[in-house]
N, C-alpha and C positions, 0 to 999 in steps of 0.2 A: 406556479405551473406545475404540471404533473408529468413523471417520467415512468416510462415502461421499463423495467430492468429485470434482468434474468440470464439464464446460461443453460446450455445443453452439453452435457459431458458424457462421451460414449467410451466405455471402457470394456476391455475383455480380460477376464481373470481366469488363469488355467485351473485355479482351485479355490476353495472358499477362502477370503482374505480379510482379515481386521483392517479398518480404515477410521481415520479421523477427518471429519470435514468440517471445514471452517468457512461456510457459504452463505450464512445468514447476516442481514444487514445488522450493523451495530446497534447495541441497545439504545445509544444516544439518539439514534433515528427511527427507532420502532414506532413512536407515536405519530411519524409522517406516513407510515404505511397505510394504504386504503384497505388492504387485507393482509393477512399473514403471509410472510414469503416461505411457506413450508417447502421442505426439500422433498421431492417425489422422486422414488426410486423404481424402476421397472427392470426385472421382476420385484414385486413387493417385498420390502426387507424391513425387519425391526429396526428402529432408530431410538437411542438414548441419547441424553445430553448432558452437558456440565459447563461451568465456567473455568476458564483457565486462570492463571495468575495475573492476567491483565485484564480481566473482565470480559474477554470475547467469549461469545457463544459457541461451543464446539459440539458437533455430533458424532456419535460412535455408531458404527455399523460393523457387520461382517458380510461383506460383498460375496454373492454366491457364484460360483463358478459359471463362466460363460460370459455372454455379453450382458452388460449392465448400463442402463441409461439413467443419469442423475441430472435432474432439471429443476428449475424455478422459473415462474413467470409472475411479476408482481408490479403494482403501480405504487408510487410514492409521491407525495407532495414535495416540492422543493420551492425555496424562496425565489428562484430565479435570478439571484444576485450573484455577482462574482465573489470568489473568496474573500474574506474580510482583510483588510490591510491596516496595520497599527504603526506606521511611521513614527519613529520616536520611542518606540518601546525600548526601555533599557535592558541591558544585561544584568541578571540577577546574580550577586556574589554568591560563590559556593557555598559560604557558610550561612546564607540566608535561604538556601533552596530547601523546599519541603522533602522530607525523607523519600516519598515515592518518587521523586524526580532524580534521585541519586543514581539509580541503577542505569538510568539513560545517559550517564556521563562515562560509563565504563566501556570499554572495548568488548566486542562480541563476535560471534562466528564471522559474519561478513563485514562487519564496520570494525575494521582492525586500527582503531585510531592511534593505538600505540605506535604502529608502523608509520604513521603519517604526522607525528607530532611536531618534529622540527620543520617539515615542509608546510605545515598548516600555519605556523606562526611567522615564517618567512614570506608566505604568500598573503596573509590576511592580518598580520599584526599591526600594520599601519592603518587599518580601517577602523572607524568609530565603533565601539562595542555597542551591541544590541541589534535592533532591526536591521541597521545598515551593514553590519558585518554579515549576518546571515544572508542578506540578499547578495552580497558581493561573493559569497560561497556559491550561491545558486548560480550567478552569472558565469563564474569562472567553470564550475562543472558543466553547465549547458554549453559552453565553448569547447570544452576540453574533449568530452565524449561525442563520438558519432553514433547516432542512433541506427539500428537495423536488427529486424528480428533474426537475420541470419548470425548475429553475433551473440545471440542468447547462450549463456552457459550457467547452468545452476550452481556451480562451484566456485564463481567468480567473487573475489574478495574486493573491498573498496581499494586497497592498494593495488591490486591487479587491473581494476579498471582505470586507475590513475595512468598505469604505465602501458596498458594496452590502448587506451583511448577509444574505446568502442564498447557497446553494450545495449541494453534495453532499459525500460524506466526503472527497474529495480536497481540496476548499476548506478544510475544517476542519484537515486536516492541514498543508496548505500555510501557513495563517495562524500555526498553532501553531509550525511550525518556523521561519518568519521571525522571529517574536518571540523564540524561543530562540536563535537564531544572533545577533540584535541584542544579546541578554543575554549573549553569549559562552559559550553553551552548544552545542556541537555537536549538531546534530539531522539525521537521514536519514529520507527517506520510504521507506514500506513499502506493498508490495501483496499481496494473498493472498485466501484463503478466510476467511470469518467467517459461520458460520451462527447459528442462533438458540437453541443449547443453553443451558439455564438462564434463559432469558428467558420471559416470559408471551406467550401469543398475543393478538391476531393476528400472524402473520408475513408480512412483506413478500415480494415476489418475490425469488429469489436473484440476487446479483450479487457481483462482486469488491469487496472492501473496501480502502479507504486507511487507514493510520494513520502513527506515526512512533516512532522510538527517539532517546532523549536520552542523552547520554554523560555519566555521573555516577560518580564515586568508581571509575573504572578499568573501568566495565562500561557496555554498552548496555542501557537499559531501555525496556520497551513503554509507550507512552501512546497513548490513544484519544480525542481531544476530540470525536468525532462522538457516541459513545455514552457517554463519560466515565464509564466503569465497567470493572471488571477482567472481562473475559469469558473464556468457556471454549472451546475448539476453534478457536483461531486458528492458521491453517496458512499460514506465509510463502512467497511465491513469488519475490520480488525486492525489492532495497533500491537506493536511489540518491539523489541530490541532491533531485530532486523528480519529479513523474509523467512528465515527459519522458524521464527516463531508464530507466522501467520500463513503457512502453506494452505492452499485452498483444499488440497487432499494430501494426507499423509497415509501411505499405504504400507502394511507389514507383509509384504509378499510380492511376487512378480505380478506384473500387469502390463498391459498396452492401452496407451490412449488413443483411440481411433477416431474420435471426432471431438471438436472443440468450437463452441460458439458462445459468445457473450453480446448482450444487447443493452444499450442505454439510450433510449429513444425518447424524444419529447412528443407528448401527446398533444396533437392540435384538435381542439374542438371544432366540429363543424357546425357552421351557422347556416 
């Protein structure tokens, strides 16, 4: 199937302001794009790019003073299949992990697994190591946190999400990641597009989504504690230790976000 993906971000900058944008589809999905998902900026602004330490594509700009519109509208092919499952995938012993997975065992800014160590083992120590343990984490987090955009707070850590019992998709992912790391399971944060394909209406307004991947049996596997189901049409943008590594826009100066739209819609061919 084909998906139309994109966003429109409207900002006001009181003065010229440097910014880093992490808004392009991840390199692992570039071959699925029908055309390049170029970032369009109005007024026209020079863009340069680089890859960060996690392989994500980042764009650098100096946003001009005044109103600035940042947008993309692209089409991408998708299998139309739900997220893959690998029941029975075993937990890899720490001493057998590849070196590039080790960083995803460590506590980070929002995934303060060191604060949840004893709790993690008391909650999940009885579960079977591997896929079943990660799914048990997702089941618990899905029930523990109440979702609501009014609960969004960009400074909330995993341990705070546990105690406050509320949040948005990033909080679900952060808490699940922190639990997994405390249980010696490498886990990394993911952000991207996730529409409503295969789910019943009514549909909420579009937004970027946060989920995570756990390293089991030699592979990274997708888990989504916010929805806690295998979803269709997930399009990765970036991966990192937590949301701090994959912010859609990092600005180095004052600004106001005046408009925000995201879309991930299935394209139905007319016959």
